[in-house]
N, C-alpha and C positions, 0 to 999 in steps of 0.2 A: 631149702627146696632142693631135691636132686636135679642134677643137670640133665637136660634132655639128650637123649642119645642121637648122635648122628651117623649117617652112612654116605659115604662119598661126599662128605662135607655139607650135607643137607639134612636138617633137622626133620622130624617126623611130620610137621605142619607144612613144611616146604615140599616133601616128597608128596603129601595129599594134594597140595594145590597143583603140583604139576600133574598128577593123576587126572585131576579134575579138569583141567586145562586140556590135556591129551584127549579125554572124553568128549569135551565140547567140540574141539577140532574134528573129531572123527564124526560127530553128529552133524556138524556143518558141511562136511564133504558127503555124507550119504544123503542128506535132504537135498543138497545143491545138485548132486549128479545122479541120484537114483529116485529121489522123490521121498515125500514125508511118510508113505506108506511103507516104504523100507527101512524106517528107523526102528531097530529093535535093540534089546540089551545086549544081545549076543553079537549082532552086527557092529554095534558100536565098540565093544570090547576087543573084537577081532581086529576092528580097524585102527583102534588105539594099540593093539598089542597088550592088552591087560586081562588078567583075570576078571570074570564076572563079579566076583565079591567086591572088587574095587568099584564097580557102578554104585552098589548100595552104600557104599562109604560115603558118597557125594548126592545122590538123587534117590527120591523115593518114588518116583513116576516118570513117565515121559514128559508130562506136562512140566516137571520141574526142570528138566534138560531144556525144553523150547523155552521156558521162562527166562532161564539163564543166557541162552543164546540171544534172546530179544533184548535183554538187558544189557549185555555186552556190547551188542551193536548201537544200541542207544547211547552208551557211555561214548563209545568211539566217535559218534555223530556229534555229541556234545563238544568234545575235544576239538574236532576238526572244525565245526562251524565257529566255534568261540575264536579259535586260533587264527582262522582266516578273517573273521570280521575285525579282530583286534589288530591284525598286521596290514590289512588293507589300506591303501591311501585315496583320497580323492573325496568325491561327493557322496550323497546318500546311495546313489545307484551303483558307484564302484563298490562300496563296502557291502550291499545287500547282493551283488552279483557274485563277489568272492565267497561270502557265506553260503549262498545257495549252490554255488558251484562245488564247493568242497562237500556239502552234504549229499548232493545227488552223484557226484562222482564216486564218494565212498560207497554208496548203496549200489551203483551199477556198474562199477568196475569190476566187481566180483560178483558174477551172477547166483554164486550160492548165498550171499548176503540178500541179495534181491529175493531169492525164493524164501528165505526165513522170514524177512519183513513182510512180504506181500502175501504168503500162501500160509505157513505155519503159523504165523502171529494171530491168524484169525482162525485156528482150527478147533479150539474148544472155548467153553465159555470163560474159563480161567485165563486163557491167553487172550481173548477178546477184551476181558476186563483190564488186563494188564496192558494191552494195546491202548486202550482208552485213556488209562492213567500216563501212559507214556506220551501220547498227545498232548494232555494237559501239561505235562513237564516242559515240552517242547513251546507250547503257547506261553508259558509263564517265561521261558527263556527269551522268545521273541519279544515279549513285553518288556521285559527287563532291559534288553539291549536297546529297544525303542527309546525307553525313558530315559536312558543314559545317552543316547545319540542325540535327542532332541532336548536334552536339558531341562526335562520336566522336574521341578521342584516341590510341587504340591505333595505334602504328606499322604494325601489320600486321591491319587490319581484318578482321573475320569474312568468310570467303568467301561467306556467305549475301547479303552486300550486293551483290556483283556478279551472283550468281544471280538475285536479285530484280529487279534493275535490267535484267538482260538479258531475263527473263521479261516485266517490265512493258513495254519498248519494242517486243519483238517481238511481244506479243499485242496492243498499240496499232497496230501497222502492220497486223496481219491484220484487225482489228475495223475500222480506217479504211477499208481496202480493201472490206469487206464493206458498210460503210455507203455509200460512194461508188457501189457497184454496185446499190444499192436493195435488198440483202439483210436490212437491218435497219431496221424501219418505226419509226424515232424521228428526232425532229429534231436539229439540230446541238447546240442548247442541253442537250439531254438527253443526247445523246452525250458531251459535255464533263463534265456532271455525273456520269454513270455512271463515266467514266475517272476522274476525280478521286476518287470514292469508292475504287475500287481502289487507286490509288497510295497514297492516305492510309491505308487499312487496312493494307497491307504495311509502310508506313512507321512507322505508330504500333505495329504489333504488335512490330516490330524494337526501336523503343525501349523498349518494356515488357520484352521479353526481356532486354535489356542493361541495364536501370537496376538499379545497385547496391542501390539501396533498395528 
């Protein structure tokens, strides 16, 4: 097999990945500062400093760009939440508070990410479907973390775990959206505290109901 040609120490695949990343960064900046309506192929390429042909190298439509942005932010969230939960010490409230703080801070420290997750993620049927699937992924993550924390060993855990995890994640998404829009007159720290209260309440209630003692 012929060796892959490199330029500047980077392979063709690495250069494509760099261009794709630059286009996504450009899309995030445009959406976050100018609004979703201003996201165009030419605008993205100008912002990224790339020829328009490179857009079609990575994306077939604007939905593909937005899906990639949503997926990227979701991946960041998973890493931040899991890292916070696994490094936190203390009781269930301390761990939940750390994980929720990490997630909410990641989404709200950068208003551009807030705009993508709260507005762009619901812009089209394709994106709404992707958002629904992302919520399912996070619900499964919450359920998995809960099973591990509370030491559930049943090979077929109670279906209420998935129900409560889905309820918590879906409710948090709606609550965070309302908070970002200014419909909830509370500060971010209070939002985190209230969210922690609800997660712990349902988690501890489940633990009590399933305690054999």
